[in-house]
C-alpha positions, 0 to 999 in steps of 0.5 A, a space after each residue: 788296863 780296865 778300871 771299874 768305878 767305885 760307887 758310893 755303895 761299894 765304897 761304903 762296903 769297903 770302908 765297913 770291911 776295913 774298919 775296926 768295929 769295937 764291941 758294944 752291948 752284948 756283942 762280946 758275949 755273943 762272940 764267945 758263944 759262937 767260939 764256944 760252940 765251934 770249940 765243942 764241934 772241933 773237940 768232937 771232930 778231934 775225938 771222932 775223926 782220925 788225924 788227917 788232912 780232912 780233919 785239918 780242913 774241918 778245923 779250918 772251916 770251924 775257924 772260918 765260921 767263927 770269923 765270919 759269924 763274928 764279923 757279921 755281928 761286928 759289921 752289921 750292927 
């Protein structure tokens, strides 16, 4: 079995991804602003897009947007 080395940089990235990052400063307000904006878009899609797999996928993408945007704040500050 081939194994690849874990460089110090890669280990740092793994540690950062798998560590709880308690909110600091204005982060909670920024998290909420992101969720609020995504909720507005989700509600717009709920009103304008017929019930369908496509609408469900749009909802999932908005949830993913919230997750990754908030993770970017948490992990990079």
